[in-house]
GULUM-587620 format. One record per atom (N, C-alpha, C): residue number from 1; residue in three letters; x, y, z negated. Coordinates in nm, 2 decimals, m for minus. Last residue first. Layout:
NODE  n  res  east  north  up
NODE  NUM  Ala  X  Y  Z
...
//
This chain:
NODE  n  res  east  north  up
NODE  160  Met  1.41  m0.91  0.89
NODE  160  Met  1.55  m0.86  0.85
NODE  160  Met  1.63  m0.98  0.80
NODE  159  Lys  1.16  m0.86  1.12
NODE  159  Lys  1.23  m0.95  1.05
NODE  159  Lys  1.37  m0.88  1.01
NODE  158  Tyr  0.92  m0.74  1.25
NODE  158  Tyr  1.01  m0.66  1.16
NODE  158  Tyr  1.09  m0.76  1.07
NODE  157  Lys  0.74  m0.89  1.39
NODE  157  Lys  0.83  m0.81  1.47
NODE  157  Lys  0.94  m0.75  1.38
NODE  156  Gly  0.54  m0.99  1.22
NODE  156  Gly  0.65  m1.08  1.27
NODE  156  Gly  0.76  m1.02  1.35
NODE  155  Phe  0.36  m0.79  1.20
NODE  155  Phe  0.45  m0.81  1.09
NODE  155  Phe  0.57  m0.90  1.13
NODE  154  Asp  0.18  m0.80  1.41
NODE  154  Asp  0.28  m0.69  1.41
NODE  154  Asp  0.39  m0.73  1.31
NODE  153  Glu  m0.02  m0.97  1.33
NODE  153  Glu  0.08  m1.03  1.43
NODE  153  Glu  0.20  m0.93  1.44
NODE  152  Pro  m0.20  m0.83  1.19
NODE  152  Pro  m0.10  m0.91  1.12
NODE  152  Pro  0.01  m0.96  1.20
NODE  151  Asp  m0.23  m0.49  1.29
NODE  151  Asp  m0.26  m0.62  1.33
NODE  151  Asp  m0.15  m0.71  1.25
NODE  150  Met  m0.29  m0.22  1.05
NODE  150  Met  m0.19  m0.30  1.14
NODE  150  Met  m0.25  m0.44  1.16
NODE  149  Lys  m0.44  m0.11  0.85
NODE  149  Lys  m0.49  m0.10  0.99
NODE  149  Lys  m0.42  m0.18  1.10
NODE  148  Glu  m0.30  m0.15  0.63
NODE  148  Glu  m0.43  m0.22  0.64
NODE  148  Glu  m0.48  m0.23  0.79
NODE  147  Leu  m0.08  0.02  0.67
NODE  147  Leu  m0.06  m0.13  0.67
NODE  147  Leu  m0.19  m0.20  0.69
NODE  146  Leu  m0.22  0.27  0.64
NODE  146  Leu  m0.15  0.23  0.77
NODE  146  Leu  m0.13  0.09  0.78
NODE  145  Asp  m0.29  0.25  0.37
NODE  145  Asp  m0.40  0.27  0.47
NODE  145  Asp  m0.34  0.23  0.61
NODE  144  Lys  m0.03  0.23  0.25
NODE  144  Lys  m0.13  0.13  0.23
NODE  144  Lys  m0.24  0.14  0.34
NODE  143  Trp  0.06  0.49  0.33
NODE  143  Trp  0.12  0.37  0.37
NODE  143  Trp  0.04  0.24  0.36
NODE  142  Lys  m0.11  0.65  0.18
NODE  142  Lys  m0.11  0.66  0.33
NODE  142  Lys  m0.05  0.53  0.39
NODE  141  Gln  m0.05  0.58  m0.08
NODE  141  Gln  m0.18  0.56  m0.02
NODE  141  Gln  m0.18  0.56  0.12
NODE  140  Glu  0.22  0.68  m0.08
NODE  140  Glu  0.19  0.54  m0.10
NODE  140  Glu  0.06  0.50  m0.04
NODE  139  Ala  0.16  0.95  m0.06
NODE  139  Ala  0.23  0.89  0.04
NODE  139  Ala  0.21  0.73  0.04
NODE  138  Asp  0.04  0.99  m0.32
NODE  138  Asp  m0.03  1.02  m0.19
NODE  138  Asp  0.03  0.95  m0.07
NODE  137  Glu  0.25  0.92  m0.48
NODE  137  Glu  0.12  0.84  m0.48
NODE  137  Glu  0.03  0.86  m0.36
NODE  136  Ser  0.42  1.11  m0.40
NODE  136  Ser  0.46  0.97  m0.38
NODE  136  Ser  0.34  0.88  m0.38
NODE  135  Asp  0.31  1.35  m0.50
NODE  135  Asp  0.33  1.33  m0.35
NODE  135  Asp  0.36  1.19  m0.32
NODE  134  Ala  0.33  1.30  m0.76
NODE  134  Ala  0.20  1.31  m0.70
NODE  134  Ala  0.21  1.28  m0.56
NODE  133  Lys  0.61  1.30  m0.79
NODE  133  Lys  0.53  1.18  m0.83
NODE  133  Lys  0.39  1.18  m0.76
NODE  132  Ser  0.75  1.45  m0.49
NODE  132  Ser  0.72  1.45  m0.63
NODE  132  Ser  0.64  1.32  m0.66
NODE  131  Ala  0.96  1.37  m0.22
NODE  131  Ala  0.82  1.37  m0.28
NODE  131  Ala  0.83  1.37  m0.43
NODE  130  Ala  1.20  1.59  m0.07
NODE  130  Ala  1.16  1.46  m0.15
NODE  130  Ala  1.03  1.48  m0.23
NODE  129  Gly  1.29  1.75  0.13
NODE  129  Gly  1.15  1.76  0.09
NODE  129  Gly  1.11  1.64  0.01
NODE  128  Ala  1.54  1.75  0.20
NODE  128  Ala  1.47  1.65  0.24
NODE  128  Ala  1.32  1.65  0.22
NODE  127  Arg  1.62  1.97  0.04
NODE  127  Arg  1.64  1.98  0.19
NODE  127  Arg  1.55  1.87  0.25
NODE  126  Glu  1.60  1.86  m0.22
NODE  126  Glu  1.52  1.98  m0.18
NODE  126  Glu  1.51  1.99  m0.03
NODE  125  Leu  1.77  1.64  m0.22
NODE  125  Leu  1.63  1.62  m0.25
NODE  125  Leu  1.54  1.74  m0.20
NODE  124  Val  2.00  1.79  m0.19
NODE  124  Val  1.96  1.69  m0.08
NODE  124  Val  1.81  1.67  m0.09
NODE  123  Lys  2.02  1.94  m0.41
NODE  123  Lys  2.00  2.01  m0.28
NODE  123  Lys  1.96  1.92  m0.17
NODE  122  Gln  2.07  1.75  m0.60
NODE  122  Gln  1.96  1.81  m0.60
NODE  122  Gln  1.92  1.87  m0.47
NODE  121  Ala  2.23  1.45  m0.48
NODE  121  Ala  2.24  1.59  m0.51
NODE  121  Ala  2.10  1.65  m0.50
NODE  120  Val  2.19  1.12  m0.63
NODE  120  Val  2.16  1.22  m0.51
NODE  120  Val  2.16  1.36  m0.56
NODE  119  Tyr  2.37  0.83  m0.72
NODE  119  Tyr  2.31  0.97  m0.75
NODE  119  Tyr  2.29  1.04  m0.62
NODE  118  Ile  2.39  0.51  m0.85
NODE  118  Ile  2.37  0.58  m0.73
NODE  118  Ile  2.30  0.72  m0.77
NODE  117  Pro  2.64  0.30  m1.03
NODE  117  Pro  2.52  0.39  m1.02
NODE  117  Pro  2.52  0.46  m0.88
NODE  116  Ala  2.74  m0.02  m0.93
NODE  116  Ala  2.77  0.11  m0.96
NODE  116  Ala  2.64  0.20  m0.95
NODE  115  Gln  2.76  m0.30  m0.87
NODE  115  Gln  2.68  m0.26  m0.98
NODE  115  Gln  2.71  m0.12  m1.03
NODE  114  Ala  2.87  m0.37  m0.63
NODE  114  Ala  2.96  m0.33  m0.74
NODE  114  Ala  2.89  m0.29  m0.87
NODE  113  Arg  2.64  m0.40  m0.48
NODE  113  Arg  2.73  m0.52  m0.50
NODE  113  Arg  2.84  m0.49  m0.62
NODE  112  Leu  2.53  m0.15  m0.48
NODE  112  Leu  2.45  m0.25  m0.53
NODE  112  Leu  2.54  m0.38  m0.56
NODE  111  Ala  2.75  0.00  m0.35
NODE  111  Ala  2.71  0.02  m0.50
NODE  111  Ala  2.63  m0.08  m0.55
NODE  110  Leu  2.74  m0.11  m0.10
NODE  110  Leu  2.85  m0.13  m0.17
NODE  110  Leu  2.81  m0.12  m0.32
NODE  109  Ala  2.49  0.00  m0.01
NODE  109  Ala  2.51  m0.15  0.00
NODE  109  Ala  2.63  m0.19  m0.10
NODE  108  Ile  2.54  0.27  m0.06
NODE  108  Ile  2.44  0.20  m0.14
NODE  108  Ile  2.46  0.05  m0.13
NODE  107  Ala  2.74  0.31  0.15
NODE  107  Ala  2.77  0.35  0.01
NODE  107  Ala  2.67  0.26  m0.08
NODE  106  Asp  2.59  0.24  0.38
NODE  106  Asp  2.70  0.17  0.34
NODE  106  Asp  2.74  0.18  0.19
NODE  105  Ser  2.39  0.45  0.36
NODE  105  Ser  2.36  0.31  0.37
NODE  105  Ser  2.47  0.22  0.33
NODE  104  Pro  2.54  0.69  0.37
NODE  104  Pro  2.47  0.66  0.25
NODE  104  Pro  2.43  0.50  0.25
NODE  103  Arg  2.86  0.67  0.51
NODE  103  Arg  2.72  0.68  0.53
NODE  103  Arg  2.65  0.63  0.40
NODE  102  Ser  3.14  0.84  0.33
NODE  102  Ser  3.06  0.72  0.38
NODE  102  Ser  2.92  0.76  0.43
NODE  101  Asp  3.45  0.93  0.21
NODE  101  Asp  3.34  0.97  0.28
NODE  101  Asp  3.27  0.84  0.34
NODE  100  Val  3.57  0.87  m0.11
NODE  100  Val  3.58  0.83  0.03
NODE  100  Val  3.45  0.86  0.09
NODE  99  Ser  3.77  0.99  m0.37
NODE  99  Ser  3.63  0.99  m0.31
NODE  99  Ser  3.66  0.96  m0.16
NODE  98  Met  3.96  0.88  m0.66
NODE  98  Met  3.95  0.92  m0.52
NODE  98  Met  3.80  0.92  m0.47
NODE  97  Ala  4.19  0.87  m0.94
NODE  97  Ala  4.05  0.87  m0.88
NODE  97  Ala  4.06  0.93  m0.74
NODE  96  Gly  4.47  0.68  m1.02
NODE  96  Gly  4.38  0.79  m1.06
NODE  96  Gly  4.24  0.77  m0.99
NODE  95  Gln  4.62  0.47  m0.94
NODE  95  Gln  4.68  0.59  m0.90
NODE  95  Gln  4.58  0.71  m0.94
NODE  94  Pro  4.47  0.25  m1.02
NODE  94  Pro  4.59  0.27  m1.08
NODE  94  Pro  4.64  0.41  m1.06
NODE  93  Gly  4.12  0.39  m0.99
NODE  93  Gly  4.23  0.29  m0.99
NODE  93  Gly  4.36  0.33  m1.05
NODE  92  Ala  3.80  0.46  m0.89
NODE  92  Ala  3.90  0.48  m0.99
NODE  92  Ala  3.99  0.36  m0.99
NODE  91  Leu  3.59  0.62  m0.65
NODE  91  Leu  3.68  0.51  m0.68
NODE  91  Leu  3.77  0.55  m0.80
NODE  90  His  3.29  0.70  m0.49
NODE  90  His  3.39  0.74  m0.59
NODE  90  His  3.47  0.62  m0.65
NODE  89  Ile  3.18  0.77  m0.18
NODE  89  Ile  3.21  0.66  m0.27
NODE  89  Ile  3.32  0.70  m0.36
NODE  88  Leu  2.93  1.00  m0.07
NODE  88  Leu  3.08  0.98  m0.12
NODE  88  Leu  3.08  0.85  m0.20
NODE  87  Ala  2.74  1.08  0.22
NODE  87  Ala  2.77  1.02  0.09
NODE  87  Ala  2.92  1.01  0.05
NODE  86  Phe  2.48  1.25  0.41
NODE  86  Phe  2.64  1.22  0.39
NODE  86  Phe  2.64  1.17  0.24
NODE  85  Phe  2.23  1.22  0.66
NODE  85  Phe  2.27  1.23  0.52
NODE  85  Phe  2.42  1.19  0.51
NODE  84  Thr  2.10  1.43  0.91
NODE  84  Thr  2.21  1.32  0.88
NODE  84  Thr  2.25  1.34  0.73
NODE  83  Asn  1.95  1.65  0.98
NODE  83  Asn  1.88  1.52  0.96
NODE  83  Asn  1.98  1.40  0.94
NODE  82  Glu  2.13  1.86  0.96
NODE  82  Glu  2.08  1.82  1.08
NODE  82  Glu  2.02  1.68  1.09
NODE  81  Lys  2.25  1.73  0.66
NODE  81  Lys  2.28  1.83  0.76
NODE  81  Lys  2.22  1.78  0.89
NODE  80  Leu  2.28  1.67  0.34
NODE  80  Leu  2.19  1.64  0.44
NODE  80  Leu  2.20  1.77  0.54
NODE  79  Asp  2.49  1.54  0.08
NODE  79  Asp  2.45  1.65  0.17
NODE  79  Asp  2.35  1.59  0.27
NODE  78  Val  2.54  1.33  m0.10
NODE  78  Val  2.59  1.47  m0.13
NODE  78  Val  2.54  1.58  m0.04
NODE  77  Val  2.49  1.06  m0.27
NODE  77  Val  2.44  1.12  m0.15
NODE  77  Val  2.45  1.27  m0.17
NODE  76  Glu  2.74  0.88  m0.44
NODE  76  Glu  2.66  1.00  m0.43
NODE  76  Glu  2.62  1.04  m0.30
NODE  75  Val  2.83  0.60  m0.64
NODE  75  Val  2.81  0.67  m0.50
NODE  75  Val  2.72  0.78  m0.52
NODE  74  Lys  3.09  0.52  m0.88
NODE  74  Lys  2.95  0.56  m0.84
NODE  74  Lys  2.95  0.59  m0.69
NODE  73  Val  3.31  0.35  m0.90
NODE  73  Val  3.26  0.42  m1.02
NODE  73  Val  3.12  0.46  m0.99
NODE  72  Val  3.46  0.07  m0.80
NODE  72  Val  3.37  0.17  m0.75
NODE  72  Val  3.29  0.22  m0.88
NODE  71  Lys  3.81  0.03  m0.87
NODE  71  Lys  3.67  0.01  m0.90
NODE  71  Lys  3.58  0.12  m0.85
NODE  70  Trp  4.12  m0.14  m0.80
NODE  70  Trp  4.03  m0.02  m0.80
NODE  70  Trp  3.89  m0.07  m0.84
NODE  69  Gly  4.29  m0.34  m0.74
NODE  69  Gly  4.29  m0.28  m0.88
NODE  69  Gly  4.21  m0.15  m0.89
NODE  68  Leu  4.28  m0.46  m0.52
NODE  68  Leu  4.38  m0.35  m0.51
NODE  68  Leu  4.38  m0.29  m0.65
NODE  67  Gln  4.06  m0.62  m0.56
NODE  67  Gln  4.19  m0.69  m0.54
NODE  67  Gln  4.31  m0.58  m0.55
NODE  66  Ala  3.85  m0.44  m0.54
NODE  66  Ala  3.88  m0.51  m0.67
NODE  66  Ala  4.03  m0.57  m0.67
NODE  65  Ile  3.86  m0.37  m0.27
NODE  65  Ile  3.87  m0.27  m0.37
NODE  65  Ile  3.92  m0.33  m0.50
NODE  64  Leu  3.81  m0.63  m0.16
NODE  64  Leu  3.93  m0.57  m0.13
NODE  64  Leu  3.96  m0.45  m0.23
NODE  63  Asn  3.54  m0.68  m0.26
NODE  63  Asn  3.65  m0.77  m0.30
NODE  63  Asn  3.79  m0.70  m0.27
NODE  62  Arg  3.40  m0.47  m0.13
NODE  62  Arg  3.40  m0.48  m0.26
NODE  62  Arg  3.52  m0.56  m0.32
NODE  61  Leu  3.45  m0.55  0.14
NODE  61  Leu  3.49  m0.43  0.09
NODE  61  Leu  3.51  m0.42  m0.06
NODE  60  Leu  3.32  m0.80  0.14
NODE  60  Leu  3.46  m0.80  0.17
NODE  60  Leu  3.52  m0.67  0.12
NODE  59  Asp  3.06  m0.71  0.10
NODE  59  Asp  3.12  m0.80  0.00
NODE  59  Asp  3.27  m0.80  0.01
NODE  58  His  3.02  m0.58  0.33
NODE  58  His  3.02  m0.50  0.21
NODE  58  His  3.07  m0.59  0.09
NODE  57  Thr  3.04  m0.80  0.52
NODE  57  Thr  3.13  m0.68  0.53
NODE  57  Thr  3.13  m0.61  0.40
NODE  56  Met  3.02  m1.12  0.34
NODE  56  Met  2.98  m1.02  0.45
NODE  56  Met  3.05  m0.90  0.43
NODE  55  Pro  3.21  m1.41  0.28
NODE  55  Pro  3.18  m1.27  0.25
NODE  55  Pro  3.13  m1.20  0.36
NODE  54  Arg  3.04  m1.72  0.34
NODE  54  Arg  3.16  m1.64  0.36
NODE  54  Arg  3.11  m1.50  0.33
NODE  53  Ser  2.80  m1.82  0.27
NODE  53  Ser  2.91  m1.91  0.25
NODE  53  Ser  3.05  m1.83  0.26
NODE  52  Phe  2.59  m1.60  0.08
NODE  52  Phe  2.64  m1.65  0.21
NODE  52  Phe  2.76  m1.73  0.18
NODE  51  Ala  2.29  m1.55  m0.11
NODE  51  Ala  2.43  m1.59  m0.12
NODE  51  Ala  2.48  m1.65  0.03
NODE  50  Val  2.08  m1.30  m0.19
NODE  50  Val  2.10  m1.41  m0.10
NODE  50  Val  2.26  m1.43  m0.09
NODE  49  Lys  1.95  m1.12  m0.36
NODE  49  Lys  2.07  m1.21  m0.41
NODE  49  Lys  2.09  m1.33  m0.32
NODE  48  Glu  1.79  m0.93  m0.27
NODE  48  Glu  1.73  m1.07  m0.30
NODE  48  Glu  1.83  m1.16  m0.34
NODE  47  Leu  1.97  m0.72  m0.25
NODE  47  Leu  1.85  m0.70  m0.34
NODE  47  Leu  1.78  m0.84  m0.38
NODE  46  Glu  2.14  m0.82  m0.07
NODE  46  Glu  2.19  m0.80  m0.20
NODE  46  Glu  2.07  m0.79  m0.29
NODE  45  Ser  1.97  m0.82  0.15
NODE  45  Ser  2.04  m0.95  0.11
NODE  45  Ser  2.09  m0.94  m0.03
NODE  44  Ala  1.91  m0.56  0.19
NODE  44  Ala  1.81  m0.66  0.15
NODE  44  Ala  1.87  m0.78  0.10
NODE  43  Ile  2.16  m0.45  0.26
NODE  43  Ile  2.10  m0.40  0.13
NODE  43  Ile  1.99  m0.51  0.09
NODE  42  Ala  2.20  m0.59  0.50
NODE  42  Ala  2.30  m0.60  0.39
NODE  42  Ala  2.24  m0.55  0.26
NODE  41  Thr  1.98  m0.50  0.64
NODE  41  Thr  1.99  m0.64  0.61
NODE  41  Thr  2.10  m0.66  0.49
NODE  40  Ala  2.03  m0.23  0.66
NODE  40  Ala  1.92  m0.27  0.59
NODE  40  Ala  1.93  m0.42  0.55
NODE  39  Glu  2.27  m0.24  0.82
NODE  39  Glu  2.28  m0.19  0.68
NODE  39  Glu  2.15  m0.23  0.60
NODE  38  Leu  2.14  m0.33  1.05
NODE  38  Leu  2.26  m0.41  0.99
NODE  38  Leu  2.26  m0.37  0.85
NODE  37  Leu  1.96  m0.13  1.12
NODE  37  Leu  1.91  m0.27  1.08
NODE  37  Leu  2.02  m0.34  1.01
NODE  36  Gly  2.02  0.20  0.96
NODE  36  Gly  2.04  0.09  1.07
NODE  36  Gly  2.00  m0.05  1.03
NODE  35  Ile  1.78  0.41  0.81
NODE  35  Ile  1.91  0.35  0.82
NODE  35  Ile  1.91  0.25  0.93
NODE  34  Trp  1.64  0.69  0.66
NODE  34  Trp  1.64  0.60  0.77
NODE  34  Trp  1.77  0.55  0.79
NODE  33  Ile  1.54  0.72  0.34
NODE  33  Ile  1.66  0.75  0.42
NODE  33  Ile  1.65  0.64  0.54
NODE  32  Pro  1.34  0.90  0.11
NODE  32  Pro  1.35  0.80  0.21
NODE  32  Pro  1.47  0.83  0.30
NODE  31  Leu  1.32  0.94  m0.23
NODE  31  Leu  1.39  0.98  m0.11
NODE  31  Leu  1.40  0.88  m0.01
NODE  30  Ser  1.13  1.06  m0.50
NODE  30  Ser  1.17  0.96  m0.42
NODE  30  Ser  1.23  1.02  m0.30
NODE  29  Ala  1.08  1.17  m0.84
NODE  29  Ala  1.12  1.20  m0.71
NODE  29  Ala  1.15  1.06  m0.63
NODE  28  Glu  0.99  1.07  m1.09
NODE  28  Glu  0.96  1.20  m1.06
NODE  28  Glu  0.98  1.23  m0.90
NODE  27  Gly  1.04  0.82  m1.20
NODE  27  Gly  0.94  0.83  m1.10
NODE  27  Gly  0.91  0.97  m1.06
NODE  26  Asp  1.26  0.78  m1.36
NODE  26  Asp  1.15  0.84  m1.42
NODE  26  Asp  1.03  0.85  m1.33
NODE  25  Pro  1.46  0.69  m1.18
NODE  25  Pro  1.40  0.60  m1.28
NODE  25  Pro  1.28  0.65  m1.34
NODE  24  Asp  1.40  0.81  m0.85
NODE  24  Asp  1.47  0.82  m0.98
NODE  24  Asp  1.38  0.74  m1.07
NODE  23  Lys  1.46  0.61  m0.56
NODE  23  Lys  1.36  0.67  m0.65
NODE  23  Lys  1.43  0.69  m0.79
NODE  22  Leu  1.49  0.54  m0.20
NODE  22  Leu  1.55  0.57  m0.34
NODE  22  Leu  1.45  0.64  m0.42
NODE  21  Ile  1.43  0.33  0.05
NODE  21  Ile  1.36  0.43  m0.04
NODE  21  Ile  1.43  0.43  m0.17
NODE  20  Leu  1.53  0.31  0.38
NODE  20  Leu  1.56  0.28  0.25
NODE  20  Leu  1.50  0.39  0.15
NODE  19  Ile  1.37  0.19  0.66
NODE  19  Ile  1.38  0.30  0.57
NODE  19  Ile  1.42  0.25  0.43
NODE  18  Pro  1.44  0.07  0.99
NODE  18  Pro  1.43  0.05  0.85
NODE  18  Pro  1.44  0.18  0.77
NODE  17  Ser  1.23  0.16  1.28
NODE  17  Ser  1.36  0.17  1.21
NODE  17  Ser  1.34  0.14  1.06
NODE  16  Asn  1.01  0.16  1.44
NODE  16  Asn  1.06  0.04  1.40
NODE  16  Asn  1.20  0.04  1.33
NODE  15  Ser  0.89  0.42  1.47
NODE  15  Ser  1.03  0.39  1.54
NODE  15  Ser  1.08  0.25  1.52
NODE  14  Ala  0.65  0.40  1.34
NODE  14  Ala  0.66  0.48  1.46
NODE  14  Ala  0.79  0.45  1.55
NODE  13  Pro  0.67  0.26  1.11
NODE  13  Pro  0.59  0.21  1.22
NODE  13  Pro  0.61  0.27  1.35
NODE  12  Asp  0.96  0.20  0.94
NODE  12  Asp  0.88  0.31  1.00
NODE  12  Asp  0.81  0.25  1.11
NODE  11  Ile  0.97  m0.03  0.69
NODE  11  Ile  0.98  m0.02  0.83
NODE  11  Ile  0.90  0.10  0.87
NODE  10  Thr  1.15  m0.05  0.38
NODE  10  Thr  1.03  m0.06  0.45
NODE  10  Thr  1.07  m0.03  0.60
NODE  9  Leu  1.29  m0.14  0.06
NODE  9  Leu  1.30  m0.11  0.20
NODE  9  Leu  1.17  m0.12  0.27
NODE  8  Gly  1.33  0.00  m0.26
NODE  8  Gly  1.30  m0.10  m0.17
NODE  8  Gly  1.33  m0.06  m0.03
NODE  7  Gln  1.44  0.15  m0.47
NODE  7  Gln  1.30  0.12  m0.48
NODE  7  Gln  1.26  0.00  m0.38
NODE  6  Val  1.75  0.20  m0.61
NODE  6  Val  1.67  0.14  m0.48
NODE  6  Val  1.54  0.10  m0.52
NODE  5  Val  1.76  0.48  m0.81
NODE  5  Val  1.77  0.35  m0.79
NODE  5  Val  1.71  0.30  m0.66
NODE  4  Met  1.95  0.78  m0.92
NODE  4  Met  1.84  0.71  m0.84
NODE  4  Met  1.87  0.56  m0.84
NODE  3  Arg  2.02  1.08  m1.09
NODE  3  Arg  2.04  0.93  m1.08
NODE  3  Arg  1.92  0.87  m1.02
NODE  2  Ile  2.11  1.37  m0.94
NODE  2  Ile  1.99  1.30  m1.00
NODE  2  Ile  2.02  1.14  m0.98
NODE  1  Met  2.33  1.64  m1.01
NODE  1  Met  2.31  1.50  m0.94
NODE  1  Met  2.20  1.43  m1.02
//
């Protein structure tokens, strides 16, 4: 397993879908995961530390886990099959340890709230063709080029 952090969120200009970007702290690899708009909003609100008057779904889940005496130990993106990522949420509590199947976006939204580490299996990085540092720099330049060519009015379309 490779420790990863959330580098940020972006929008796929072709599909208008949010993309979650995970990166290892050493900058050796990055992993884009296409996610839903609601999950992107949940992740973005936590990254930006937006406070809501009532708990949102992932806050509710974190609170429920804590009230039951459990703790989110870590989340892992464990597989990639047919362009679908699979994750596990690892919990520890009074009865021992358990793992719960999850979508990566939900697992990561919960991990951010629980301040739990995020890991990605090496095989997932290989299957996804995760970018090396040199590839990431090339991809970053391509994104910059693409963004420079976009009409500024297009940016209003991608609110989260």
